[in-house]
C-alpha positions in Angstrom: 48.6 -91.9 -158.6 49.8 -95.6 -159.2 46.4 -96.9 -159.6 45.3 -94.1 -161.9 43.0 -95.3 -164.6 42.5 -93.2 -167.9 39.7 -93.9 -169.9 41.0 -95.7 -172.8 38.3 -94.4 -175.2 39.6 -90.7 -174.6 42.5 -88.6 -176.1 44.8 -86.7 -173.9 47.2 -83.9 -174.2 50.5 -83.3 -172.8 48.8 -80.6 -171.1 46.5 -82.9 -169.2 43.3 -82.2 -170.9 41.5 -84.9 -172.7 38.7 -85.3 -175.5 36.5 -87.8 -176.9 35.9 -88.7 -180.4 32.2 -87.6 -180.5 30.6 -84.9 -182.5 30.9 -82.2 -181.3 33.9 -83.5 -179.3 34.0 -83.1 -175.5 36.9 -81.3 -173.6 38.2 -81.2 -169.9 41.1 -82.1 -167.6 42.3 -85.3 -166.3 42.2 -86.5 -163.0 46.1 -86.0 -162.7 45.6 -82.3 -163.1 42.6 -82.1 -161.1 44.5 -83.4 -158.2 47.7 -82.0 -158.8 45.4 -78.6 -158.6 43.4 -79.2 -155.4 40.2 -78.0 -154.6 38.8 -76.2 -157.7 37.0 -73.1 -156.6 36.9 -70.8 -160.2 36.7 -72.0 -164.0 37.3 -69.4 -166.8 36.0 -70.6 -170.2 35.4 -69.3 -173.3 32.2 -68.5 -174.6 29.7 -70.3 -177.0 30.7 -69.4 -180.4 34.4 -68.3 -179.6 37.0 -69.9 -182.1 39.6 -71.7 -180.1 43.0 -72.9 -181.8 44.7 -76.3 -180.6 47.8 -75.8 -178.5 46.8 -72.2 -177.4 45.4 -71.0 -173.9 41.6 -71.0 -174.1 40.7 -70.0 -170.2 41.9 -70.5 -166.4 41.4 -72.7 -163.7 41.8 -71.6 -160.3 41.8 -73.7 -157.4 42.8 -73.1 -153.5 46.5 -74.1 -154.3 47.1 -72.0 -157.8 45.8 -70.9 -161.0 46.1 -73.2 -164.1 46.1 -72.4 -167.8 43.7 -74.7 -169.9 45.1 -75.1 -173.4 42.9 -76.4 -176.3 43.2 -79.8 -177.8 41.4 -79.0 -180.8 40.9 -76.1 -183.0 36.8 -75.4 -183.7 34.2 -73.7 -182.4 33.0 -73.7 -178.6 29.3 -74.6 -179.3 28.4 -75.7 -175.2 30.2 -74.8 -171.9 29.3 -77.1 -168.9 27.6 -74.1 -166.8 27.0 -76.7 -164.4 31.0 -77.1 -163.3 31.2 -73.2 -164.0 28.3 -72.9 -161.0 30.2 -75.5 -159.3 34.0 -76.5 -160.0 34.3 -78.6 -157.6 32.4 -80.9 -160.3 35.8 -81.2 -162.3 37.5 -82.6 -159.0 34.9 -85.0 -158.4 34.1 -86.3 -161.7 36.6 -85.0 -164.1 35.9 -87.4 -166.9 32.3 -87.1 -166.7 30.3 -84.4 -165.1 33.3 -82.1 -164.8 33.5 -81.8 -168.6 34.3 -78.4 -169.6 33.3 -78.0 -173.2 32.0 -79.0 -176.2 33.6 -78.2 -179.2 32.7 -78.4 -183.3 36.2 -79.2 -184.2 38.1 -78.7 -187.5 41.3 -80.1 -186.3 42.6 -82.1 -183.6 45.9 -80.9 -182.1 48.6 -83.4 -180.9 47.4 -85.9 -178.7 48.1 -89.2 -176.8 46.5 -92.6 -176.3 45.5 -93.5 -172.8 48.6 -95.7 -172.4 51.0 -93.0 -173.8 49.6 -90.5 -171.4 49.7 -92.5 -168.3 53.4 -93.2 -169.3 54.0 -89.7 -169.7 52.5 -88.9 -166.2 54.2 -91.9 -164.5 50.8 -93.5 -163.3 
């Protein structure tokens, strides 16, 4: 992934999630994670109304290669789940920073995050 680009307006986690600065915050996984997983076939996400905590496992992403845990980059309450991605998980592969978003969260606290530049350095892209 030498030509990887990560949107500068987003924040990233070491577990390969991203979030934007909107209210509610949109959360997804990075293109690095989507490519490493391969063809995503199933998403297990928290339900609307669930309270989530930054740094904890909040779901699973299953691909043809493996199952990966989804970590929350924030503490807050889930206010929306991307039903389109749940119904068609390949959206996460085809557009991880857009139509493949996973959750919207009413944030009370942001966990440890990286800038796009810091994340790119971490993944060696």
